[in-house]
C-alpha positions in Angstrom: 12.6 -34.4 -9.1 15.5 -32.1 -9.8 13.3 -29.8 -11.9 10.7 -29.7 -9.2 13.2 -28.7 -6.6 14.6 -25.9 -8.7 11.1 -24.7 -9.5 10.3 -24.7 -5.7 13.4 -22.6 -5.0 12.6 -20.1 -7.7 9.0 -19.7 -6.4 10.2 -19.4 -2.8 12.6 -16.7 -3.7 9.9 -15.0 -5.8 7.5 -15.1 -2.8 10.1 -13.7 -0.4 10.9 -10.8 -2.8 7.2 -10.1 -3.2 6.8 -9.7 0.6 9.7 -7.2 0.6 7.7 -4.9 -1.6 5.6 -4.2 1.5 7.7 -5.0 4.5 11.2 -3.8 5.3 13.5 -1.7 3.1 14.8 1.8 3.6 13.0 4.6 5.4 13.1 8.3 4.7 16.4 8.8 6.5 18.2 5.7 5.3 21.5 6.2 3.5 21.4 7.1 -0.2 23.4 4.0 -1.1 21.0 1.7 0.7 18.0 3.3 -1.0 19.7 3.0 -4.4 20.7 -0.6 -3.7 17.2 -1.5 -2.6 15.8 -0.2 -5.9 17.9 -2.8 -7.7 15.6 -5.4 -6.3 12.9 -4.4 -8.9 15.3 -5.4 -11.6 16.1 -8.8 -10.0 12.5 -9.5 -9.2 11.2 -8.9 -12.8 14.1 -10.8 -14.3 13.2 -13.7 -12.0 9.6 -13.3 -13.2 10.7 -14.5 -16.6 12.3 -17.5 -15.1 9.2 -18.3 -13.0 6.9 -17.9 -15.9 8.7 -19.7 -18.7 12.0 -21.3 -17.9 10.5 -24.1 -15.8 6.9 -23.8 -17.1 5.2 -25.8 -19.8 4.5 -22.7 -21.8 8.2 -22.3 -22.7 7.4 -23.9 -26.1 5.1 -21.0 -27.0 6.3 -18.5 -29.6 8.7 -15.7 -28.6 6.0 -13.1 -29.4 3.7 -14.8 -26.9 6.3 -15.1 -24.2 7.3 -11.4 -24.6 3.7 -10.2 -24.6 2.9 -12.2 -21.4 6.0 -10.8 -19.6 5.3 -7.2 -20.6 1.6 -7.4 -19.7 2.3 -9.1 -16.3 5.1 -6.6 -15.6 2.8 -3.7 -16.2 -0.2 -5.0 -14.3 1.8 -6.4 -11.4 3.9 -3.3 -11.1 0.9 -0.9 -11.0 -0.9 -3.2 -8.5 2.1 -3.2 -6.2 2.5 0.6 -6.3 -1.2 1.1 -5.6 -1.2 -1.4 -2.7 1.9 0.3 -1.2 0.2 3.6 -1.3 -3.2 2.4 0.0 -2.1 0.1 2.8 1.6 0.5 3.6 2.1 4.3 3.7 4.6 4.3 0.8 4.7 6.7 -2.0 4.2 5.4 -5.6 7.3 5.8 -7.7 7.3 5.9 -11.5 11.0 5.1 -11.3 10.0 1.7 -9.8 7.9 0.9 -12.9 10.8 1.8 -15.1 13.1 -0.5 -13.2 10.4 -3.2 -13.4 10.7 -3.1 -17.2 14.5 -3.1 -17.1 14.2 -6.3 -15.1 11.8 -7.7 -17.7 14.2 -6.7 -20.5 17.0 -8.6 -18.7 14.8 -11.6 -18.4 13.9 -11.5 -22.1 17.5 -10.9 -23.2 19.2 -13.6 -21.1 16.7 -16.1 -19.8 13.7 -16.3 -22.0 13.6 -19.7 -23.8 12.2 -18.0 -27.0 15.1 -15.6 -27.2 17.0 -18.1 -29.4 14.5 -17.3 -32.2 16.0 -13.8 -32.6 18.8 -13.4 -35.1 22.1 -13.4 -33.4 22.9 -9.8 -34.0 19.4 -8.7 -32.7 19.8 -10.7 -29.6 23.2 -9.2 -28.9 21.8 -5.8 -29.4 19.0 -6.5 -26.9 21.5 -7.8 -24.4 23.7 -4.8 -24.8 20.8 -2.4 -24.3 19.7 -4.3 -21.2 23.3 -4.2 -19.8 23.4 -0.4 -20.3 20.0 0.0 -18.6 21.1 -2.0 -15.6 24.4 0.0 -15.5 22.3 3.2 -15.4 20.7 1.9 -12.2 23.9 0.7 -10.6 25.5 4.1 -11.1 23.4 5.8 -8.4 24.6 3.1 -5.9 28.3 3.7 -6.9 27.8 7.5 -6.8 26.2 7.4 -3.3 28.9 5.1 -1.9 31.6 7.3 -3.3 30.1 10.5 -1.7 29.4 8.7 1.6 33.0 7.7 1.7 34.0 11.2 0.8 31.7 12.7 3.5 33.3 10.5 6.2 36.7 11.7 5.0 35.7 15.4 5.0 34.1 15.4 8.4 33.8 17.7 10.3 33.2 19.6 7.0 29.6 18.9 6.1 29.5 20.8 2.9 32.4 22.1 0.8 30.8 21.6 -2.6 34.0 20.7 -4.3 32.3 17.6 -5.8 29.0 17.7 -7.8 27.9 14.6 -5.9 27.6 16.8 -2.7 24.3 18.2 -4.0 22.8 14.8 -3.4 23.3 15.4 0.3 20.8 18.2 0.2 17.1 18.3 -0.5 14.4 21.0 -0.2 12.0 23.1 -2.2 14.6 25.6 -3.5 16.6 24.9 -6.6 20.3 24.4 -6.0 23.4 24.1 -8.1 27.2 24.0 -7.7 28.6 27.5 -8.5 32.2 28.7 -8.9 31.7 32.4 -9.2 31.0 33.3 -5.6 33.1 31.2 -3.2 34.0 31.4 0.5 36.6 28.6 0.5 37.9 26.2 -2.1 36.6 26.4 -5.7 32.9 26.1 -5.4 29.8 27.0 -3.4 26.1 26.0 -3.6 23.8 28.4 -5.3 20.3 28.3 -3.8 17.4 30.0 -5.6 14.7 30.8 -3.0 11.1 31.1 -4.0 8.0 32.8 -2.6 6.4 29.7 -1.1 5.5 29.6 2.6 8.9 27.9 3.3 11.7 27.9 0.7 15.1 26.5 1.4 17.4 23.5 1.6 17.8 20.6 3.9 21.1 18.8 4.7 19.9 15.2 4.9 22.9 12.9 4.4 25.9 13.5 6.6 27.8 12.0 9.6 25.4 12.5 12.5 27.6 12.0 15.5 28.2 15.6 16.7 29.4 14.7 20.1 32.7 16.5 21.1 32.0 19.5 18.8 31.1 23.0 20.1 29.7 24.9 17.1 27.9 24.4 13.8 29.1 27.0 11.2 28.0 27.8 7.7 28.8 30.8 5.5 26.0 32.3 3.4 26.5 35.0 0.8 23.7 37.5 0.2 24.2 39.3 -3.1 21.3 41.7 -2.6 21.5 45.1 -1.0 18.5 44.3 1.2 18.9 42.1 4.3 17.5 38.6 4.3 16.0 36.8 7.2 16.8 33.0 7.2 15.9 30.3 9.7 18.2 27.4 10.7 16.7 24.3 12.2 18.5 21.2 13.5 16.9 18.0 14.6 17.8 14.5 15.8 16.6 11.0 15.4 14.2 11.3 18.3 12.5 14.2 16.7 11.8 12.4 13.4 10.5 9.4 15.3 7.9 11.5 17.1 5.3 14.0 16.0 8.0 16.6 15.0 6.7 19.5 17.1 8.3 22.9 16.6 9.4 23.0 20.3 11.2 19.6 19.9 14.0 20.9 17.7 16.4 23.8 17.4 15.1 26.8 15.5 16.7 30.2 15.2 16.5 33.1 12.8 19.5 35.1 11.4 19.7 38.4 9.4 21.9 38.2 6.4 23.6 41.5 5.4 25.0 42.0 1.9 28.0 39.9 1.3 29.3 36.9 3.2 27.8 36.1 6.6 29.2 33.5 9.0 26.4 31.7 10.9 27.8 30.2 14.2 25.5 28.1 16.3 26.5 26.9 19.8 25.8 23.2 20.0 25.0 23.5 23.7 22.1 25.7 22.6 21.1 22.9 20.1 21.4 20.3 22.9 19.1 22.3 25.1 16.6 23.3 22.4 14.0 20.6 22.8 11.4 21.6 25.4 11.3 18.4 27.5 14.5 16.6 26.7 18.1 17.0 25.5 18.9 16.7 21.8 20.7 13.4 21.0 23.9 14.9 19.7 25.2 11.5 18.7 22.3 11.0 16.2 21.7 14.4 14.4 19.5 13.7 11.4 18.8 17.0 9.6 19.8 20.6 9.2 17.5 23.1 7.4 18.2 26.6 6.1 15.1 28.3 4.8 13.1 31.5 4.4 9.4 32.3 5.1 7.0 34.1 2.9 9.5 36.0 0.7 7.8 38.8 -1.2 10.0 38.1 -4.2 12.6 35.4 -5.2 16.1 35.7 -3.8 19.4 34.0 -4.3 21.9 32.9 -1.7 25.2 31.0 -1.8 26.2 28.5 0.9 29.7 27.4 1.5 32.1 25.8 4.0 29.4 24.1 6.2 31.2 22.5 9.1 31.4 21.6 12.8 34.0 23.2 15.1 35.5 21.7 18.2 
């Protein structure tokens, strides 16, 4: 009876976790730490799969080769099936990283829970366990890095980008390549080097930052143009209401600026940002994104961004 109860608990947890592959979880604008933490669920799920398949099952007496083969085949087939179902019916993007985390979970299950693991020589088993531990640590690291930078971002605020830490790059996304640079700096020791391409839109987006901008009067950033030729860039700012709608051009702040050679300070009046949407006021307590980009460049260009901040 005790064994039956334990088996029921394992299968119940397994069923709940299966549902979570399709319902719930982070969305596009969730925090980095939550996204990274959610990814750890793949490891737990497939480690639990070993328990569900063998620890309480009659097949636990099969050879270790049989047990490992079954786990790896099921991990592959189930993982691919989940990714395809997510893409087909739940508007989620397949992620090869999820498949990798699935196999990390399977490795953990094999190393620590598989009944047949005792057939391995002691040294081999310890090696498998050590490798599994390192792989799990490699997936925990993004959670720790995200939490560290999110704490740092709250402490820096109203500075949104000083680029004194390499982790700050993770706050930015976009089509342009970006890197921390210490050669051309407006304040502190570093700036962000942005390599703009010739695509229709090329630039960077600030996606992870404190979004309550109430009480501030200006958004400022400093951009260095090393070229003799001026460069036209566009800055866009949007709030949570914008991303929950159809994201129309007239529902956000958009403005173009000409960058002369050298450092250019871009100052944006936040009252203009608040009034920018055509049929409403911007929700200044829930700003969700800032974009800095170019349009149809005839040739690649480079800019440096530094000291991105809000001003009271």
